[in-house]
C-alpha positions as CSV (number, residue, x, y, z in Angstrom):
1,M,0.3,0.1,0.0
2,I,1.2,3.5,-0.8
3,D,1.9,5.7,2.5
4,K,2.1,8.9,0.8
5,I,2.3,10.5,-2.8
6,T,5.7,12.5,-3.8
7,A,4.8,14.5,-6.8
8,D,7.9,14.4,-8.6
9,Q,8.1,18.1,-9.5
10,D,10.9,20.0,-7.7
11,W,8.7,23.1,-7.5
12,L,5.6,20.8,-5.5
13,D,8.1,18.6,-3.4
14,R,9.4,22.0,-2.3
15,L,5.7,22.6,-0.7
16,L,5.4,19.5,0.2
17,P,8.7,17.8,1.9
18,E,6.6,14.7,3.1
19,G,4.7,14.2,0.2
20,L,0.8,14.0,0.4
21,P,-0.2,11.5,2.9
22,V,-2.3,8.6,2.1
23,P,-5.3,7.9,2.4
24,S,-6.2,11.9,2.6
25,S,-8.9,14.0,0.7
26,T,-7.5,16.7,-1.2
27,I,-9.7,19.5,-2.1
28,I,-7.8,21.9,-5.2
29,S,-10.0,25.3,-5.1
30,G,-9.4,28.3,-7.2
31,P,-11.6,30.5,-9.8
32,G,-12.7,28.7,-13.2
33,G,-9.7,28.3,-15.7
34,S,-6.9,28.8,-12.9
35,G,-4.9,25.7,-14.1
36,K,-6.4,23.5,-10.9
37,P,-6.4,19.9,-12.8
38,L,-2.8,20.7,-14.2
39,V,-1.5,20.1,-10.4
40,G,-4.8,17.4,-9.9
41,A,-3.0,15.3,-12.4
42,I,0.4,15.5,-11.2
43,F,-1.1,13.5,-7.9
44,L,-2.6,11.2,-10.3
45,A,0.4,10.6,-12.5
46,A,2.7,10.1,-9.3
47,W,0.0,7.9,-7.9
48,L,-0.3,5.8,-11.0
49,G,3.4,5.7,-11.2
50,H,3.7,4.1,-8.0
51,G,1.5,0.9,-8.7
52,G,-2.0,2.6,-7.3
53,S,-5.0,2.5,-9.1
54,A,-7.8,5.3,-10.0
55,L,-11.4,5.9,-10.8
56,V,-11.3,8.8,-12.7
57,F,-14.6,10.9,-13.0
58,L,-15.0,12.6,-16.6
59,I,-17.6,15.4,-15.5
60,N,-16.4,18.4,-17.4
61,S,-13.8,16.6,-19.9
62,D,-13.3,13.9,-22.2
63,R,-11.1,11.0,-22.2
64,T,-8.6,12.6,-24.6
65,Y,-8.5,15.7,-22.4
66,A,-7.6,13.4,-19.0
67,E,-4.8,11.7,-21.1
68,S,-3.3,14.8,-22.4
69,L,-2.7,15.9,-19.2
70,L,-1.3,12.7,-17.8
71,A,1.1,12.7,-20.7
72,M,2.5,15.8,-19.7
73,Y,3.6,14.1,-16.7
74,G,5.2,11.1,-18.1
75,I,1.9,8.7,-17.9
76,I,1.3,7.1,-21.0
77,P,-2.5,6.0,-20.6
78,S,-2.0,3.0,-22.9
79,E,0.7,1.3,-20.2
80,Y,-1.6,2.1,-17.3
81,R,-5.0,0.3,-18.5
82,S,-5.3,-2.2,-15.6
83,Q,-4.7,0.4,-13.4
84,I,-7.5,3.2,-14.4
85,V,-11.2,3.2,-14.8
86,Y,-12.8,6.3,-16.4
87,V,-16.5,7.3,-15.5
88,D,-17.8,9.1,-17.9
89,F,-20.8,11.6,-17.0
90,D,-24.0,10.9,-19.0
91,P,-26.7,13.0,-17.7
92,S,-29.1,11.7,-19.8
93,S,-28.6,8.3,-18.8
94,D,-30.6,6.2,-15.8
95,S,-28.2,3.5,-15.5
96,I,-24.6,2.4,-15.6
97,E,-23.4,1.1,-18.8
98,Q,-19.6,-0.5,-19.2
99,I,-18.5,0.8,-22.9
100,Q,-15.0,-0.5,-22.7
101,P,-12.9,-3.0,-20.1
102,D,-11.9,0.7,-18.4
103,L,-14.9,2.9,-19.1
104,I,-18.0,3.4,-17.5
105,K,-20.9,5.6,-18.6
106,S,-23.0,6.6,-15.9
107,N,-25.5,9.7,-14.4
108,I,-23.4,10.4,-11.7
109,L,-25.8,13.6,-10.8
110,K,-28.0,10.4,-8.9
111,P,-26.6,9.1,-5.6
112,D,-27.4,5.9,-6.2
113,L,-25.7,5.6,-9.6
114,L,-22.7,7.4,-7.9
115,E,-22.4,4.7,-5.4
116,K,-23.0,2.1,-7.9
117,S,-20.3,3.7,-10.4
118,I,-17.6,3.4,-7.8
119,E,-18.8,-0.4,-6.7
120,S,-18.4,-0.8,-10.4
121,G,-14.8,0.6,-10.8
122,V,-13.5,-1.0,-7.6
123,D,-14.6,-4.4,-9.0
124,L,-13.1,-3.8,-12.4
125,L,-9.7,-2.5,-11.0
126,R,-9.5,-5.4,-8.5
127,S,-8.3,-3.2,-6.0
128,P,-9.5,-2.6,-2.4
129,E,-10.4,0.5,-1.6
130,S,-7.9,1.6,0.5
131,D,-5.6,1.5,-2.7
132,L,-7.8,3.6,-4.9
133,M,-7.9,6.9,-5.7
134,L,-11.1,9.2,-6.5
135,Y,-9.9,12.1,-9.2
136,G,-12.3,14.5,-10.8
137,A,-12.0,18.2,-11.4
138,A,-15.2,20.7,-11.7
139,L,-17.0,18.7,-9.2
140,N,-19.3,21.8,-8.9
141,I,-20.7,21.2,-12.0
142,L,-23.1,18.7,-10.8
143,F,-24.5,21.1,-8.3
144,F,-26.1,23.3,-11.1
145,S,-29.2,20.4,-11.4
146,P,-31.9,22.0,-9.6
147,T,-33.4,18.3,-8.9
148,W,-30.1,16.4,-8.2
149,G,-27.7,19.1,-7.1
150,E,-28.1,19.2,-3.4
151,K,-28.6,15.6,-2.9
152,I,-25.4,14.7,-4.9
153,F,-23.8,17.3,-3.0
154,E,-24.3,15.6,0.2
155,R,-23.4,12.0,-1.2
156,W,-20.3,13.5,-2.5
157,K,-19.2,14.7,1.1
158,V,-20.1,11.4,2.6
159,I,-18.0,9.5,-0.3
160,L,-14.8,11.9,0.0
161,F,-14.6,12.8,3.6
162,Q,-15.4,9.3,5.1
163,P,-11.9,8.5,6.9
164,G,-9.7,5.7,5.7
165,R,-11.9,4.8,2.6
166,F,-10.5,6.3,-0.1
167,T,-7.5,8.5,-1.0
168,S,-9.3,11.4,-3.4
169,V,-7.9,14.3,-5.6
170,F,-10.6,16.6,-6.7
171,S,-10.9,20.3,-8.1
172,V,-13.7,23.0,-7.4
173,S,-14.4,26.1,-8.4
174,T,-15.0,29.1,-6.4
175,S,-16.7,31.2,-9.4
176,A,-20.2,29.4,-8.3
177,F,-21.6,27.5,-5.4
178,R,-19.0,29.3,-2.9
179,E,-20.9,28.3,0.3
180,K,-20.8,24.5,-0.8
181,I,-17.0,25.1,-1.9
182,R,-16.4,26.4,1.5
183,Q,-17.9,23.1,3.2
184,L,-15.9,21.1,0.9
185,E,-12.7,23.1,1.5
186,E,-13.4,23.0,5.7
187,L,-14.0,19.1,5.5
188,A,-10.6,18.2,3.1
189,D,-7.8,16.9,5.0
190,N,-5.2,18.7,2.6
191,L,-6.6,22.1,1.2
192,M,-4.7,23.8,-2.0
193,Y,-5.5,27.2,-3.8
194,S,-4.5,27.9,-7.5
195,R,-5.1,31.4,-9.1
196,I,-4.2,33.0,-12.6
197,D,-2.5,36.3,-12.4
198,K,-1.8,38.7,-15.4
199,P,-0.3,38.4,-17.6
200,M,-1.1,34.4,-17.4
201,T,0.9,33.3,-14.3
202,F,0.0,30.3,-12.5
203,L,0.1,30.6,-9.1
204,F,-0.6,27.9,-6.5
205,R,-0.5,27.6,-2.5
206,V,-0.8,25.0,-0.2
207,A,-3.1,26.0,3.1
208,R,-3.5,22.6,4.8
209,I,-2.0,19.3,5.0
210,K,-3.2,16.4,7.0
211,G,-0.5,16.0,9.9
212,G,2.2,16.5,7.8
213,Q,4.8,19.6,6.8
214,F,4.0,21.9,4.0
215,V,5.4,25.5,3.1
216,P,2.5,27.9,3.2
217,E,4.2,30.1,0.2
218,E,2.7,30.8,-2.9
219,V,4.5,29.8,-5.8
220,K,4.9,30.4,-9.6
221,V,4.1,27.0,-11.5
222,P,6.4,26.6,-14.3
223,L,4.5,25.9,-17.0
224,I,4.7,27.3,-21.0
225,E,2.0,29.8,-21.4
226,E,0.6,28.2,-24.7
227,T,-0.3,25.0,-22.7
228,L,-1.8,26.8,-20.4
229,L,-3.6,28.7,-22.9
230,N,-4.6,25.7,-24.7
231,L,-5.6,23.7,-21.7
232,K,-7.9,26.2,-20.6
233,A,-9.6,26.8,-23.7
234,E,-10.6,23.0,-23.9
235,S,-12.0,23.1,-20.5
236,S,-13.8,26.5,-21.2
237,R,-15.3,24.7,-24.5
238,L,-16.3,21.4,-22.5
239,R,-17.6,23.5,-19.5
240,K,-20.1,25.5,-21.5
241,R,-21.3,22.4,-23.4
242,I,-22.0,20.5,-19.9
243,I,-23.2,23.4,-17.4
244,P,-26.8,23.9,-19.7
245,V,-27.7,20.3,-19.9
246,V,-27.3,20.0,-16.1
247,S,-28.7,23.2,-15.2
248,A,-31.6,21.7,-17.0
249,I,-32.0,18.7,-15.2
């Protein structure tokens, strides 16, 4: 079993000299388009590289986008097929469908389908929950649903913050549902913030680590501006597509 996650990125390892504790819950918070999934992908890549398994929730992105983030940090997804299962959010569905050996399609707006999706992912990965990471971005997109938003928010709180069940890394946007985001920030074992300063400077800081040391300094993340712009544009395109759909359910 992995007992900590070291990022293998000099700038982040300096902020987290003891790594990220396992098991623990991590929330990366900040305004929309502030690069949060880039940091989340670092932790996911490190977890996979050390032999861990992951259930990756595709909420506002597709598989291609998620795999492009992993590739930035040395993970070739085709070499890790047995360690990753993707859960593709399908708001039009009333069931769970296994599309590929490593791909589930599910309407995770509904609490029972979310739980069943996790159960299916655990079965497909053949991994105990303690060795599994739950990973995702833009969790608060689910809260736009007038029917399911409050219910799924409460269920995610149980899933993410139940002590010892999973290791989790999720990013959330402070651009919407600020009170709900505040609750997630308070409940998380580990809390981090990102923001973009002009002109396109990616800034990041660690605010809390469960029982571990960290450097509470805001640092500039070394990233090529073109890469950040491209990823931001793709994320914005996908977000604009899914929010109106969820808001109508």
